[in-house]
C-alpha positions in Angstrom: -6.5 -56.5 -15.0 -6.8 -60.3 -15.4 -3.4 -61.5 -14.1 -3.9 -63.9 -11.1 -1.5 -63.5 -8.2 1.1 -66.2 -7.7 0.5 -66.2 -3.9 -2.4 -65.2 -1.7 -2.3 -64.4 2.0 -5.4 -65.4 3.9 -6.1 -63.8 7.3 -8.2 -66.2 9.4 -10.9 -64.5 11.4 -13.0 -67.5 12.4 -12.3 -67.5 16.1 -12.9 -63.8 16.6 -15.7 -63.1 14.2 -17.3 -66.5 14.5 -17.7 -66.8 18.2 -18.9 -63.2 18.7 -22.2 -63.8 16.9 -23.1 -67.1 18.6 -26.2 -66.9 20.9 -25.1 -69.7 23.2 -21.9 -69.3 25.2 -18.8 -71.0 23.9 -16.3 -72.4 26.5 -12.9 -70.6 26.5 -11.3 -74.0 26.2 -13.1 -74.7 23.0 -12.1 -71.4 21.5 -8.5 -72.2 22.5 -8.7 -75.6 20.9 -9.9 -74.1 17.6 -7.1 -71.5 17.6 -4.5 -74.2 18.2 -6.0 -76.4 15.4 -5.8 -73.4 13.0 -2.2 -72.8 14.0 -1.4 -76.3 12.6 -2.8 -75.6 9.1 -0.1 -73.3 7.6 -2.1 -70.1 8.1 0.2 -67.2 9.0 -2.5 -64.7 10.2 -5.1 -65.6 12.8 -7.4 -63.1 14.6 -8.0 -64.7 18.0 -10.2 -62.3 20.0 -12.2 -59.1 20.3 -11.4 -56.7 23.2 -14.8 -55.2 23.2 -17.5 -54.4 25.7 -18.9 -57.7 27.2 -22.3 -56.0 27.5 -22.4 -55.4 23.7 -20.6 -58.6 22.6 -20.9 -61.1 25.4 -19.3 -63.8 23.3 -15.9 -62.1 23.9 -16.2 -61.5 27.6 -13.4 -64.1 28.0 -10.9 -62.4 25.6 -8.1 -62.4 28.2 -8.6 -66.0 29.1 -8.5 -67.1 25.5 -5.5 -64.9 24.4 -3.6 -66.1 27.5 -4.5 -69.7 26.9 -3.7 -70.7 23.3 -0.3 -72.0 22.3 1.5 -69.5 20.0 3.3 -71.0 17.1 6.4 -69.3 15.6 5.9 -67.5 12.3 2.2 -66.8 12.9 0.8 -63.3 13.5 -1.9 -63.6 16.1 -4.1 -60.5 16.2 -7.0 -59.0 18.2 -9.6 -56.4 17.5 -10.6 -53.3 19.5 -12.5 -50.1 18.9 -11.5 -47.8 21.7 -8.8 -46.9 24.3 -10.1 -49.4 26.8 -9.8 -52.2 24.2 -6.3 -51.0 23.2 -5.2 -51.2 26.9 -6.5 -54.7 27.2 -4.7 -55.8 24.0 -1.5 -54.1 25.1 -1.4 -56.5 28.1 -0.7 -59.3 25.6 1.9 -57.6 23.4 4.2 -60.5 24.0 1.7 -62.9 22.4 -0.1 -60.7 19.9 1.0 -58.9 16.7 -0.4 -55.4 17.5 -1.1 -52.9 14.8 -3.6 -50.1 14.5 -6.2 -49.5 11.9 -8.2 -46.5 11.0 -11.7 -48.1 10.9 -14.4 -46.3 8.9 -17.6 -47.1 7.1 -18.7 -46.1 3.6 -22.3 -46.0 5.0 -23.0 -43.5 7.8 -26.2 -45.5 8.6 -24.1 -48.6 9.4 -21.6 -46.6 11.5 -24.6 -45.4 13.6 -25.9 -48.9 14.0 -22.5 -50.4 14.7 -20.8 -47.8 16.9 -23.5 -45.1 17.4 -21.2 -42.6 15.5 -22.1 -40.4 12.6 -19.4 -39.6 10.0 -18.0 -36.7 12.0 -18.1 -38.7 15.2 -16.3 -41.6 13.6 -13.6 -39.4 12.2 -13.0 -37.8 15.6 -12.9 -41.2 17.2 -10.3 -42.4 14.7 -8.2 -39.3 15.3 -8.1 -40.0 19.0 -7.5 -43.7 18.5 -4.7 -43.1 16.1 -3.1 -40.7 18.6 -3.5 -43.4 21.3 -1.8 -46.0 19.1 1.1 -43.7 18.4 1.5 -43.0 22.1 1.5 -46.7 22.8 4.1 -47.4 20.1 1.5 -49.4 18.0 2.1 -48.8 14.3 -0.9 -47.5 12.3 -0.5 -48.6 8.6 -4.0 -49.7 7.6 -7.4 -48.4 6.8 -10.4 -50.8 7.2 -13.5 -49.7 5.4 -16.8 -51.4 6.3 -19.9 -51.5 4.2 -17.9 -50.7 1.1 -20.3 -52.4 -1.3 -23.8 -51.9 0.2 -25.7 -51.5 3.4 -28.8 -53.1 4.8 -29.8 -49.7 6.3 -28.9 -47.2 3.6 -29.0 -49.4 0.4 -26.5 -49.2 -2.4 -23.1 -47.8 -1.7 -21.4 -46.0 -4.6 -17.8 -46.0 -5.5 -17.8 -42.2 -4.8 -18.8 -42.9 -1.2 -16.0 -45.4 -1.0 -13.5 -42.9 -2.3 -14.8 -40.2 0.1 -14.3 -42.6 3.1 -10.9 -43.6 2.0 -10.0 -40.0 1.7 -11.2 -39.4 5.2 -9.0 -42.2 6.5 -5.9 -40.9 4.6 -6.5 -37.4 5.9 -6.6 -38.7 9.5 -3.3 -40.6 8.8 -1.7 -37.5 7.3 -2.7 -35.3 10.2 -1.2 -37.9 12.6 2.0 -38.2 10.5 1.6 -41.9 9.7 1.8 -43.6 6.3 -1.0 -46.0 5.3 0.2 -49.0 3.3 -2.9 -51.3 3.3 -6.6 -50.8 2.6 -9.2 -53.5 3.4 -12.5 -53.2 1.6 -15.2 -55.1 3.6 -18.5 -56.3 2.2 -19.9 -56.3 5.7 -23.5 -57.2 4.8 -23.0 -59.2 1.6 -24.1 -56.7 -1.0 -21.2 -57.1 -3.5 -21.3 -58.7 -6.9 -18.2 -59.5 -9.1 -18.8 -56.5 -11.4 -19.0 -54.2 -8.4 -15.8 -55.6 -6.9 -14.0 -54.9 -10.2 -15.4 -51.4 -10.4 -14.6 -50.3 -6.8 -11.1 -51.8 -6.9 -10.5 -50.2 -10.3 -11.5 -46.7 -9.0 -9.5 -47.0 -5.8 -6.4 -48.2 -7.7 -6.7 -45.4 -10.2 -6.5 -42.8 -7.4 -4.2 -44.5 -4.9 -2.1 -47.1 -6.8 0.4 -47.3 -3.9 -2.2 -48.9 -1.5 -2.1 -52.7 -1.1 -5.7 -53.9 -1.2 -7.4 -56.7 0.7 -11.0 -57.9 0.6 -13.1 -59.0 3.5 -16.1 -60.7 1.9 -19.3 -62.1 3.4 -21.3 -64.9 1.8 -24.6 -63.6 2.9 -26.3 -64.2 -0.5 -24.0 -66.9 -1.8 -21.8 -64.6 -4.0 -18.7 -64.6 -1.7 -16.5 -66.9 -3.7 -17.6 -65.3 -7.0 -16.6 -62.0 -5.5 -13.2 -63.5 -4.4 -12.6 -64.7 -7.9 -13.3 -61.2 -9.2 -10.8 -59.9 -6.7 -8.2 -62.5 -7.8 -8.7 -61.5 -11.4 -8.0 -57.9 -10.3 -4.7 -59.0 -8.7 -5.8 -58.9 -5.1 -3.6 -61.1 -3.0 -4.8 -60.5 0.5 -8.2 -61.8 1.8 -9.9 -62.2 5.1 -11.9 -65.5 5.7 -13.3 -67.6 8.4 -13.0 -71.4 8.8 -16.3 -73.1 8.0 -17.9 -69.8 7.1 -18.2 -68.8 10.7 -19.3 -65.3 11.7 -21.4 -62.6 10.4 -21.9 -59.0 11.6 -24.0 -58.8 14.8 -25.1 -55.3 13.8 -26.2 -56.0 10.2 -29.8 -56.5 11.2 -29.9 -60.0 9.5 -29.7 -62.7 12.2 -28.9 -66.2 10.9 -27.3 -65.0 7.6 -24.1 -66.8 6.5 -20.9 -65.1 7.6 -17.5 -64.7 6.1 -16.4 -66.7 3.0 -15.1 -70.0 4.3 -11.3 -70.2 4.5 -11.3 -73.7 3.1 -13.4 -72.7 0.1 -11.1 -69.8 -0.7 -8.0 -72.0 -0.2 -9.5 -74.7 -2.5 -10.2 -72.1 -5.2 -6.6 -70.9 -5.0 -5.3 -74.4 -5.1 -7.4 -75.2 -8.2 -6.1 -72.1 -9.9 -2.5 -72.9 -9.1 -2.1 -70.0 -6.5 0.1 -70.7 -3.5 -1.4 -70.1 0.0 0.9 -72.2 2.2 -2.2 -73.9 3.7 -2.6 -77.6 4.4 -6.1 -77.9 3.0 -6.8 -81.2 4.7 -5.8 -79.9 8.1 -7.9 -76.8 7.5 -11.0 -79.0 6.7 -10.4 -80.9 10.0 -10.3 -77.5 11.9 -13.6 -76.6 10.3 -15.1 -79.9 11.4 -13.8 -79.2 14.9 -15.7 -75.9 14.8 -18.8 -77.7 13.8 -18.4 -80.0 16.8 -17.9 -77.1 19.1 -21.0 -75.4 17.9 -23.0 -78.7 17.5 -24.3 -77.6 14.1 -23.4 -77.6 10.5 -21.5 -74.6 9.1 -22.2 -73.1 5.6 -19.0 -74.3 4.0 -19.5 -76.6 1.0 -16.0 -78.0 1.3 -16.8 -79.4 4.8 -19.6 -81.4 3.1 -17.8 -82.4 -0.2 -14.2 -82.6 1.0 -11.2 -81.7 -1.1 -10.4 -83.2 -4.5 -7.1 -84.8 -3.5 -8.6 -88.1 -2.4 -10.6 -88.4 -5.6 -7.6 -87.6 -7.8 -5.6 -90.2 -5.9 -8.3 -92.8 -6.5 -8.5 -92.0 -10.2 -4.8 -92.3 -10.6 
């Protein structure tokens, strides 16, 4: 497939994924300021916090303060992340502010699952059975599978399409057992192993078996191939991506401190704009949000667009 989508939905994960990996504490007020700035960019999906153990992820010990402190804007889905019943209960306290939905979260690499959550394949399947039941009991819809380490693993090496298919099948079996229908599948390059050919191969195989699933990509720019991989996804017709303003983030359990994080939202938005793909994003406002993130962290972020800016000013000058 080589037909580009007419419109792309970008889910912003900078606040949640970005701040969780920072060594120095970030003030709750600064986190709130970035969320509010992102809310003014045209983004329609913003992940704002992690309801996780403060011992394991101290950067989100203030999740309640942040979620209770930002200013919600109509038309935006604000979401959170959790991995167990305790996290779900914390998120449910904010059901008036958050768009709550459940995911069946698995990994194509068992080695990564052990590092990330201390669960082998069987343990993770059992945990997702219990979590899916908890979501249903709480009235939280479960419509998505999120597959981590779908393209490679720092601990186990290459991940094959067959491993991806097996993990997706595990997720669908959990859903079928619980009586829920999965509509969405997110394939995550958690540790930055993917290349464009691999993106095409994995998407092609998944689509050939489950054409009804809507695919999304969660790409990391660990080795500088993030935008190239996004382009490969676009050429395969993928229209849903996760990204992080400025290139914030990175997986704290990937065993690679200091590596670049998610693809930068403004780089992906610029790519789409140059290709004539609608995103609904005000690119200039997004760049300013990225620069705010840099001021909060007091360091440069990986995004090239934050350095070079957009092309609009240069086109105006040339005209």
